[in-house]
Structure formats: structure tokens, C-alpha cells
C-alpha positions as CSV (number, residue, x, y, z in Angstrom):
1,M,-3.8,-12.0,-8.8
2,S,-0.6,-10.5,-10.0
3,M,0.9,-9.3,-13.2
4,G,3.7,-11.6,-12.4
5,Y,1.4,-14.6,-13.1
6,L,0.7,-13.2,-16.6
7,V,4.3,-12.7,-17.8
8,G,6.4,-15.2,-15.9
9,D,8.7,-14.9,-12.9
10,A,11.8,-13.6,-14.8
11,A,10.1,-11.6,-17.5
12,P,10.1,-7.8,-17.2
13,V,6.9,-5.9,-17.8
14,V,8.1,-3.5,-20.4
15,W,4.7,-2.4,-21.7
16,R,3.7,1.0,-22.9
17,G,0.5,2.8,-22.3
18,L,-2.0,0.8,-24.4
19,M,-0.7,-2.6,-23.3
20,V,-0.8,-1.6,-19.6
21,M,-4.3,-0.2,-20.0
22,K,-5.5,-3.4,-21.7
23,A,-4.0,-5.6,-19.0
24,L,-5.5,-3.4,-16.3
25,Q,-9.0,-3.6,-18.0
26,Q,-8.7,-7.4,-18.0
27,L,-7.6,-7.5,-14.4
28,L,-10.5,-5.3,-13.3
29,H,-13.3,-6.6,-15.5
30,E,-12.4,-10.1,-16.7
31,V,-10.9,-11.8,-13.6
32,D,-13.5,-13.7,-11.6
33,W,-12.8,-12.1,-8.2
34,G,-15.7,-14.0,-6.5
35,G,-17.4,-12.3,-3.6
36,L,-15.1,-9.6,-2.4
37,D,-15.5,-7.4,0.6
38,V,-12.3,-5.5,-0.4
39,L,-10.0,-5.4,-3.4
40,V,-6.6,-4.0,-2.7
41,L,-4.6,-2.7,-5.7
42,D,-0.9,-2.4,-4.9
43,L,0.4,0.2,-7.4
44,P,3.8,1.6,-8.0
45,P,4.3,5.2,-6.9
46,G,3.2,7.9,-9.3
47,T,0.2,9.5,-10.9
48,G,0.3,8.1,-14.4
49,D,-2.1,6.4,-16.8
50,T,-2.6,3.3,-14.5
51,Q,-3.7,5.3,-11.5
52,L,-5.9,7.6,-13.5
53,T,-7.5,4.7,-15.4
54,I,-8.4,3.1,-12.1
55,T,-10.0,6.2,-10.8
56,Q,-12.1,6.4,-14.0
57,Q,-12.9,2.6,-14.4
58,I,-14.1,1.5,-11.0
59,V,-15.9,2.9,-8.1
60,L,-13.4,3.4,-5.3
61,D,-14.3,3.6,-1.6
62,G,-10.9,5.3,-1.0
63,A,-7.2,5.3,-1.4
64,V,-4.5,4.4,1.1
65,I,-1.1,5.9,0.5
66,V,1.9,4.0,1.7
67,S,5.3,5.6,2.0
68,T,8.6,5.3,3.8
69,P,9.6,8.4,5.8
70,Q,12.3,9.5,3.3
71,D,11.8,12.9,1.6
72,I,12.1,11.5,-1.9
73,A,9.4,8.8,-1.2
74,L,7.2,11.4,0.5
75,K,7.3,13.6,-2.6
76,D,5.8,10.8,-4.7
77,A,3.2,10.1,-1.9
78,V,2.2,13.7,-1.9
79,K,1.7,13.6,-5.7
80,G,-0.6,10.6,-5.1
81,I,-2.5,12.5,-2.4
82,N,-3.0,15.4,-4.8
83,M,-4.1,13.2,-7.7
84,F,-6.7,11.4,-5.6
85,K,-8.0,14.7,-4.2
86,K,-8.2,16.1,-7.8
87,T,-10.2,13.0,-8.9
88,N,-12.5,13.2,-5.8
89,I,-11.4,9.8,-4.4
90,P,-11.5,9.8,-0.6
91,I,-8.1,9.4,1.0
92,L,-8.5,6.9,3.8
93,G,-5.1,7.7,5.2
94,M,-1.4,7.1,5.0
95,I,0.8,4.3,6.3
96,Q,4.4,4.7,7.2
97,N,6.2,1.6,5.9
98,M,9.5,0.3,7.2
99,S,9.2,2.9,9.9
100,L,11.4,1.3,12.5
101,F,14.0,-1.4,12.7
102,T,14.6,-3.3,16.0
103,C,17.9,-5.0,16.0
104,P,17.4,-8.7,16.8
105,H,20.7,-8.8,18.7
106,C,20.7,-5.7,20.9
107,Q,17.0,-4.8,20.7
108,R,17.8,-1.2,19.9
109,D,15.4,0.7,17.7
110,T,16.7,2.5,14.6
111,H,14.9,4.8,12.1
112,I,16.8,3.5,9.1
113,F,14.9,5.7,6.6
114,G,15.0,8.9,8.5
115,S,12.9,10.7,11.0
116,H,9.9,9.0,12.3
117,S,7.9,12.2,11.7
118,G,8.1,12.1,7.9
119,V,4.7,10.5,7.1
120,T,2.9,12.0,10.1
121,D,4.1,15.5,9.1
122,A,2.8,14.9,5.6
123,C,-0.5,13.7,7.0
124,I,-0.9,16.9,9.1
125,S,0.1,19.2,6.2
126,H,-2.3,17.6,3.8
127,G,-5.2,16.9,6.1
128,V,-4.9,13.1,5.7
129,P,-5.4,10.6,8.6
130,F,-2.3,8.7,9.8
131,L,-3.2,5.0,9.8
132,G,-0.1,3.6,11.4
133,D,3.4,2.3,11.2
134,I,4.7,-1.0,9.6
135,P,8.1,-1.9,11.0
136,L,11.0,-3.1,9.0
137,H,11.4,-6.8,9.9
138,A,12.8,-9.8,8.1
139,S,9.9,-11.9,9.1
140,I,7.5,-9.8,7.1
141,C,9.4,-10.7,3.9
142,D,10.0,-14.3,4.9
143,D,6.3,-14.7,5.7
144,A,5.3,-13.3,2.3
145,D,7.8,-15.5,0.5
146,R,6.2,-18.5,2.1
147,G,2.8,-17.3,1.0
148,K,1.6,-16.6,4.6
149,P,0.8,-13.1,5.6
150,T,2.3,-12.1,8.9
151,V,-1.1,-11.9,10.5
152,V,-1.5,-15.6,9.8
153,A,2.1,-16.7,10.3
154,E,2.7,-14.8,13.5
155,P,-0.7,-13.6,14.7
156,G,0.6,-12.6,18.2
157,S,3.5,-10.5,17.0
158,V,3.8,-6.8,17.2
159,R,4.1,-6.8,13.4
160,A,0.8,-8.6,13.0
161,K,-0.9,-6.2,15.4
162,A,0.3,-3.3,13.3
163,F,-1.3,-4.8,10.2
164,M,-4.5,-5.7,12.0
165,D,-4.9,-2.2,13.6
166,I,-4.6,-0.6,10.2
167,A,-7.0,-3.1,8.5
168,E,-9.5,-2.4,11.3
169,T,-9.3,1.3,10.9
170,V,-9.7,1.2,7.1
171,G,-12.5,-1.4,7.4
172,K,-14.4,0.9,9.8
173,E,-13.9,3.9,7.5
174,I,-15.4,2.1,4.5
175,G,-18.2,0.5,6.4
176,L,-16.9,-3.0,6.5
177,F,-17.3,-3.4,10.2
């Protein structure tokens, strides 16, 4: 389910507090989610009304913080860590997104968004587990655009393994496996 389905492909979501909260309430309480083992909420960075409402409206097994290794992105990620700590939501760990780009032509690895240690350093300094790296690869975007997650489209790829390893770690942490 996506807010995009509610407002149309080209329509911006330019809603203020009360409209966002109402939409969130509907997504959480009025959508027939069926029998779920896990519900993943992909939220924009920040610690605003949306994030706070979620911590107050539903029982959370934990939060996973995703960040690129850039300093500016990590500042938002750390705010998220602190918010979840303040609201007593367990932090299951951090994922470093777009951690490494491997050139398809020369096979050289490049840390496009800075030092590889950005997220791992943040994990150490905030006592949060490091869950893994997701590489920057065009196939991840292409797979998503086709409606097939990388783990389905390319199950034997290094990229799929990165996703599966993280999912397994989180699943074990919340008692799914």
C-alpha cells in the first residue's frame, strides 16, 4: 500500500499535520492488511508528527534505520535513533544504503557517498547493531520498477543476498524465525 495509490501518480502530497495524521490512521487501522508477519513502514527521514504518531498508535517490535554514509544523512538518522530511544522503541539496527558502487565496465568499487565507515561508526557510537550494506546498483531500481524485488528477480545475486541477510537478521531479532 502506498500513499501514491491514494493521490495519483503525478499529484504531490502537500498535506499538513491533520491531513497526514488522518491518512496515517486510515492506513494503519482501515486497510485490510490480511494476515501479516511483518508490516514495514518506509518513512521519510525526520522525527515529526508522522513518526511520533506511529510510535503512539501501534505496537512496534522495533525500528530499522536506513542511511547513506553521508554526514548530512547520518545526522537525520541519528535524530531517528534518539527519537526511537526516547519513545522506548527497540532499535533493531541500521542499514547502510547505496554503500558501494561496482562499475559494470571495469569492476572497480567506489564509495560514491563517502567513507564506508559512516553508518558503522554511527552504530558504534550509539550502541546500535549494524545490519548490513545495500549496494548502489541499477538493477535494484529496475527490479523495483518492474514490480519484482531483487530477491525475486535475481535471487542468486550479491544484491539479493544483502537483502536476504538483513531480513534474516531482523526476522530472528523479532522472533519470526
